N, C-alpha and C positions, 0 to 999 in steps of 0.2 A: 502156969497156964500152958497147955499143950498147943500144937500148931492148929489143930481143928478148932479149938476155942478162939485162938487169935483170928482165924479166918472169919468165924461167925460174927465176931464183934467189929470187923473192919468194914467201914462204909464202902470201900472200893469193891469188896467181895459181894456185899449185899446188892450193890448196883448191878454188878455182873450177873448175879443170879436172877434179878428182875428182868434184865435184858434177855436172858435165856428163856424165861417164862413167856415174855412178850413175843418171842420169835418161835413159840410152840416147840421148844426143845424139852424133852423129858430126860431129866438127870437121874441116873441110877446111883452113881458114886462119884465123889470128888476126893482125891487123895493128895494132900499137900506134900510135895517133894522137898520144897524149900520155901521158907517165909523169911523175908528180910524186913527188919524194923528200923525206923529212924533212931539215931543215937540221942536226939534231943528229947523227944517225947514218947518214944516207943510205939508210934503209929506204924501201920504196915505200909511200906513203900512199894513192894512188889512181891509176887509169889509165883513159884513154878508149880503147876498143878497137873496131876494125871486125871483125866476125865473119862467117864463112861456115860455117854449121852446119845440119845437118838433124836433124829429130826422127824418132822411130821410126815416126810416121805418114806420113812423107814430105814434111812441110812444112818451111819455113825458119824459123829463129829470127830475132827482130829483129836487124838487122845491126849495131846500135850498142849497146854495153854500157859502162856506167860502173862500173868495178870499184873497190869501196871497202871491202868486208869488213864485219864486224859493228861495231856501236856500242852505247853505253849511254845511257840517258836516265833522269834521277832527279827525281822529285817530292819536294821538300823541304817538309815541314809543320812550322812552328815554332809551338809552343803556349805562350801566355802563362801563366806560373805564377799570376799574380794573378786572371785571369779565365777561363782555359781557352779563350779565343778562339784560333782557328786562323788562321795566316797562311801564305801561299805565298811561297817565295823564287823570284823570276824573274830571268833574265838578260836585260838590255836591250842590244841591239847592232844594227848595220846588217846587213841580209840581203846575202849575198855577191853574188847574181846580179842584183839590181836596186837595191841601196843603200837600200831602205826600212828604217825603224825596226821592229824586231821584238822581241817578248817571248817568251822560251822558257824551258823548264826547263834546268838544267845538263845538259850532255851531252858526249860525247867519243868519239873513234874508239878501237877496240881495236887496238893496234899489234902488230907481228909477234911480239915477245918477251913480251907481257903474259901473266901467269899465268892469270887468269880474269876474266870480265866483272864480277863483284862487286868484285874488287879494283881494277879499273879505275874502277868507279863511285866507290869510296871515294877514290881518288887524285884524280879529276876534281873532286870536291866540295871538296877541299883547294885545288885550283888556281883553280876558277871561283867558289866560294862562300866561300872562306877558312874552311871548317869542318874541324876534325879529326874524322874519322869512321873507326871501326873497321868492317871489312866485316860483322861480325856484327850491326851495328845496322841494316843495310839489309835490306829485305824485297822479294820479287818482287811486281810488280803482275800478272804473267801467267806462266803455267807454261812458256812457251817464247818464244824470240825471234820477232818478227813482222817480215815484210818491209815496207819503207817504200813499195814500189811493186810492181806486178805485172810491170812491164817496165822496161827501160833501165838498171836498177841491181841489183846483187846484195846491197845493204845490208840487214841484218837488225838490228833493235833489241832490246836486252835492257832491260826496264823494271823499275825499282826505286823504292821510296819510303823516306823517312826521316822519322820523327817525333822531334822534340826539344823538350823543355820548357826554357824560358828565361825570365828576367825580361823583362817587356815593354819596359823601357828598352833592354836589350841587343838585342832584336829590332828596335826602331825605329832603333837606332844603325847597323844594317847597311844601311838604305835609302840609295841613291845612292852606295854604296861602289864605287870603281873597282877592277876586277879584270882578270884576263887576262894572258897571256904576251906581253909586248911584242915579244920576238924572233920570235914566231909570228904577229905582226900581229893580235893579239886585243885589241880595245878594247871592254870590256864594263863595264856598271854593274849592280849589284844593285837589284832593286825588290822591296819587301815590301808585299804586298797581301793582302786576304782572299780566300777561295776563290772567291766569286762575282765579285769584281773580276778575279782572275786568269783566270777562264773567259772574260771579255769581252776581256781583253788579248791572250791567246795567239792566234797566227795560223797555227798548224800543227795538223794532225790528231793528231799525237802528243801534244801538250799537252792538247787537248780530251779525248782518250781516257784519258789518265792521270788527269785529274780524276774522270771518271765511274767508272773502275775503282776508284780509291781510295775514293770515297764508297760504292760498292757493297760493297767488302770490309769497310769499317768500319760499314756499316749506317746511314750518315748520310743518310737519305732526305729529311730536312727541308732540309738544305743543297742537296741535289740538286734539290729542287723550286724553289729560288731561282735556279737557274742560267738 
């Protein structure tokens, strides 16, 4: 099967083409520059495309599109039973494009056969954070998915948060725990820090925004002032 055939069969690609049509975009040509498939089932994870397309206003769209589909991001708040102190669970790993050390919230791509974003979020917390989470425990941080960029990629993020009360010793025991799927080349460690510490460590806009949305939703303006 060639790359054009892989694209045509991928639900992510078909959803993207529907979005283009709904937005009155006329597509003349789509050239796949690279298509990446999952090792487990061969489904398309993402693709780099060269696009020739016109808008209803007669202008051209950006010719390069990184097709990725939707993803989930989860802010995990662990509350010490003894003190009510709140801690953030971060994932420490190397950033793909430049190899730098980064601290992020647990996150994951929504695959083609996944039932819903909230169920993906619960599953990813099991894989990345070693937490058994029922989807009903997760709450949305925003009422709709948000695009990660205005150009170059179609990715939209669904933001959730989880609050869980635990003994302080159990929270501390999670720090520096190695996690990740080895067969998917994931080499991650958990980092347990306070909210102000997490705000200094995270290096992406998604993480910063999640902290602010959570503190606003919970009315914790005292902590917000400490960021």
